[in-house]
N, C-alpha and C positions, 0 to 999 in steps of 0.2 A: 874509381867515379872516371869516367871519360874524361873529365872537366879538371882531375886534377893533374898535379904535375908530372907524375908520370905518365896519365892518361895523356896530355899533350904531347910526349913523344911518341910512346906505342901504342897507346889503345889496351882496351880491354875485351879479351874474347870478341863477338859479334860485333862488337862497337869498335872495335881497332881503326888505324886511322887508314889501313890498307885498303878499306872498302867502302872508305870516305869520297864521296862525290866531293869536287872542288866546288868554292863557293860561286865562283864565276859559271858553272853550268848549271847550277842550282838557281841562279840569278838571272835566269834568260827571262821567266814569265813575272820577274818582280818590276812592278810598276813605280815603290818607291826608291828615296834617293838614300845613298850610306855615306850619311853628312855626319854620324856621331863619332867623335874619337873617344877615347879610352879615357881620356881626362872627362869628359860626359857621361859617360856610361857606368863610371865609378861613383860619379858625384847624384846620378840619376839613382843608382843602389843605394847608398846614404839616405838620400833624402824618400823614399819607397820605404824608409823604417823611421823615420821621424814625420809626425805632422800632428793635428790636433788630438789625437788617442794619447800621444804625451802628453801635452799644453794644456788640453782642455780637460781631455778625460780619465787624467790618473788620479787628480784628489776625489773622485765616486768611486775608482778602484780602491783606494787605499781605505775610503772610510769605509768597505764593503770585508775586507779581509786584513786589515792592518797589515803589520809588516810581513803577513804570510803570503800579500800580494806578490812579492817579490819571487816565491817560489811559482806562483801561477805564472806570471811572467818568463820564467827561465823554461817549465814544461813547454807552455804554447811557443816560445821561441824556439825550443829541440823540432820541434814537431813542424815547423813552419820552414827550419832550413834542411830541413829533411825533404821537405816539399819544392825546395825551390833547386836541390840536389837533382831532385827526379826532373825537375822542368830542366835544367840543367843539361843533364844527358840528351831529352829529346832535341832540345832545340841546337846543341852543339853536332847531334849528328843534320840538322835538316836547319842549319839557319838565314833560308830563305823567306821560312813563316813567318806571317803578319803576328802572329798569336798562337800558343803552346794550346786553347783549345782544340786548333786544327786536328791534335792527333787522339783528339778523343773519337774523333769523325771518323779518322783511319784505324784505330784501331777496334773500337769499340761497337762502330755501325754509325750510319748517318742519321738514324733518330735520337741516339745518343747525345752525337754529336752536335745536333740541330737543338735540343734543348738546353744544353750546356752552356752550348753559346749565347742563346736570347737569356737565358737567366743570367747569366753573369754581365752581360753587356745590364739586365736591368739592375745589376747591383750595383755598378759602376758609376748609374744616374744616379740612382738612392745616396751615395756613398759624394757623390758632388754636390747634392745637396746640403748634407750634412758640413760639407769644407765651406759650400760659400755662405752656410748660415752661420756658421764661425768665425769665417772674416768678418761678415757684417759686425757680429756681437762685439768680437774686439777691437773692429775701428771704433764705432759709436764709445768703447770703453775708453777706451786712447784718448779722444778727446773731452770725454768726462771729467779726465783728471786736470786740464787745463780749463775746467769750469763751464763747456760746451755741451748743451743737450741735444744731440742728434740721433736719437730714439724714433722718434717718427719718420726721419729721411735713411732707416737702415735699408728701407728694399731700393731706394736709388742707390746707394753706395754698394748695394750687391751686386746690383745689375751693372753698374760703373767696372767694378773689378773683372765681372764674368765677361765684360767687352773688351776690355783690354786684355786678357789672359786667351782671349778667342782667336783676338789678332798675332797673338806672338806664334799660337799654334799655325795658322795661315801662313806666316811669310814662309818660316821653311824648316826644317825639322834640325838643321845648324842652328838657328835661333831659338827654338826651343832647348836644347842642350847647353846653350851658352847662359840662358834664364834659370836654368836648373842647378846648375853648376852655382851660381852667386846665390840663390835661394839655400840652399843646402850648407854655402859657406857660412850663412850667416847664421843658420841655424847650430851650426857643430859649435861655433862658437859661443852662443850661449849658453849651450849646456855644459861646457869645458868649462868657463867661467862661473856659472852655479857650483858644478863639481868643485872646483878651486876652493871658492867662497867656502862652502859647508867644511872642506877640511880646515882651513883657516881657522873657522868659530869654533870648529871641536878642538883643536889643539891647545887655542888658546883661554877654552872654557868659556865661550863669550855668554853674557845673557842680556836678555830682552826685554825691555818695558811691555804692557798690554798696549796695541797698536788698532787703529783699525785700518784694515787692508782694502784695499778695489775689490769690487766683486764679493764681497761677504758682509754679510746683514749683521750687525752689531762688532763689538770687539773683540780682538784677539787676548787673550789670556795672555800673561806674562811668562817666560819660562829661558829655558838654556838650551846650548848645542851641546850634545854628549852620547856618548854609546846607549846610555841608559833609556834614552828614547825608543828605542828601535825594542823593548821589553817591557817598559812599564807599563803595567795596566793591560798588559795583554793576556786575550784568552783565545784558545783555540775556536775557530766560527763564531766571532763577535754579534756577527748577524744572521745567525744559523746557516742551516743548509740554502735555504733561498739567496742570501748574500751570497753564498760561495759561487753557486751557481752564475748567480748575477755577475760577479767578478771577472767570470771566464767570456762572456759575452763582452762588455768593456775591453778585457785584455785583446779578445780576437779581432775586435774594432781596431785596436789601436795597429795591431800586425796586417790588416786588412788591405795595405796597399804594396805589400812588403815584395810580391811578384812581378811590379811593374819592369823590371829589368830585364825580365824575359819578351817581352811587347817589343822593345827596342832592336833583337837580334836581326831583323831585316832591314835595319836601317844603320848599322854598325858597321867601322872599318874594322876589317881584321877581327870577326866576331869567333872563330876559333879560339884566339888569343885574348880578346876581353874577354868573353864572357866567365870564361874558369876563374879568374882573378878575381872579378864581380862578385860571384857565388861565394865562392871558397872565405871571403872577408865577413858576411854576412854575421855567422857564429860571434867573433870579435867586438860589431858593431852592437848588436843586440848585447853583449855584456857591459860595454861601457855606455851605450844611450839608453837603453831602459834599466838594467839593473843596476849599471852604477846610478843613474839618474835618481832613481826611485831611493837606495839606499843616503842618499845624500840629504833628498829632503827630509826624509824621515827623522835624520840624526840632529836636526834643526826644527821641524814642526813637527811637537807630538800625532802619531797618528789621528786620536781619537780628537783632534781637533776640528779633524776635518767631517762638516756639518754639510747639507744642503741647505740653500736659501727656500724661501716659498715659494718659490719659483721651482723648482728642483734642480737650480743650475747649483754650479762650486766655483770656487776662488781657484784662481790660478797657483797651484802650487811654487811654481819659479816668483811668480810676484812677491808669494810668502815670504819664500826664502830672504828675497831680495830687500825686504820693508823690514822684514827682524833683524837683518845685519845692518839698518840705519840706513839704508840708502834709499832712502825714498823718491830722489831723483831719477831711481833704477828703474822705477816702475813703470814709466812711458818707455822707456827702451825695451823691457822687457816687452809692452804691450807692442811694440813697432816689430819685434822680433818674431812673436807671434803670430802677427797676424801676416808676417812673410811664410811664417811652418804653413800656415791655412793657404795661401796664396798658390804658394809650393806644391801643394798635395792636391789641389784643384786645376792648377796646372795640369800635374802628372794625368790627372783622372779626366781631362781633355782629351788629351793625346792619348790615352790608351783606349777609351771608350769609343772615340773615333777610328782608332785600328780594328777595334773589334767589331764593329759594324761595316767597316768598308772592307773585313773577311768576309763576315756574313752578305754581304749585299753579291761578293764575289762568289760565292757558294752557290747562290740562288738563283731561280729558277724563273724567277718573277720579275715581268720587266719592269716594275715600277722598285724595285729593291736593286735591281741591277743597274738602276741610276745613281745609286749610291757609291757606287764600283767605281767612281771616276774620280782621277787625281786630278789637282789643276796644275799649274804649269810649271811651278815650284816645284812638282810633285808630292805634295802631302792631301790626301783623303778629305779636301776642304767641304765636301757637300754631308759625309758623314760625319764630320766634328758638328760643321752647323747642327744639326738635327740631334745631336746627342745635347750639342750644349740649349737647344729651344727648351727641350725637356728639364735639363738641370735651373733652368732659369726661373721656371715654377717655385721653387723654394721660397722667395722675398714674397708670392706671394700668400702660401701658407703661414710663413710668420706675421702675414698682416690680420690671419686670425685672429678675433679675439681667444684668450684665452687657452692659446698657444704659444705662447711666449718661448716656452724650452724647447723650442723646435729642435734644436741641437741633439737634445735626447732623443726625441721620436725619429729623429732619419736615422740615425745611429745606431739605434735598435732595431729598426727595420731593415738596415744593410746587414745585420752581423746574424741575423736568424739563420 
């Protein structure tokens, strides 16, 4: 691969470095600012693989397939890694592109490129609605721990979070990168601490009593931490073939933002040095942050414990692990980190959807759409970001409709279809 270590020195075949145009020459028509450093891109890549699909959606995934869900995460993860290698090859060749969708237009024709561009932008908006719903849900649950019921104000909370993240995206791309760095650092810390907690509990053969878990109806049964939790009561396809297929839908949703690092190339310093490192480390992140986290969860919480509430929602597996460990005070901290995870994903979605719409407007001959191809004084596509946010903001109003309290599942299903 061109973006591998050897490829960085020599290149391979037609993609060799000898026939690559310099970044400076490619940047002549690039209106955006290369304000993202290697540190920013590395953590954006990490943040792109960790979102509410792990923190909020993994409970449902485990309930559908039990320990077998680990294999599904590995299989889909390998597919996503190969996808990112392909995207990396294309972006390495032309790091001035604002989105990898441009290559569909270049190699398959304008019709396919037009269809793919608008379809992908719509998917980003739907996923943005999912993440905004998740932010509001966890924020309400966070304050419920302290005895405050803010459920009637969830839509206001969601609007407030969206406004804050839009401002971060409008100031400058460097500010966006810095925000993602700290968002990702918080998420990584929680996952590592959870895995270490699970290891300690297994080593000391920890037993826990029946507890009332935040976000879970009824009382969770008593149990113990151990390797036997992985196979005790295991049956192949516990929810049938339909459950097996549904698990793929949730896993694909969990990986849905993994490609975001490819969108940063046109705003990254030294992209041909930074991009290969970010992409080649994706498989390691998948093994640690998804496979490692899921195994750690099921070592503590028997997979059969994960059951839906009346509204179809599931308790956070991370909160369950810490509460089983006897750290009830840590639940509030977990809620805070999960809010951070959802905010990080939404922040990246605003960034990506804005860049994709910006590129679509530049490729359009419509005078109305061309107005979205204007950048602000800080060299960010402000109009494209604002229009994307205007559609994402519909999520709080959908959440207010009676009978649609499980809006997270609704939007995640639509965006992964």
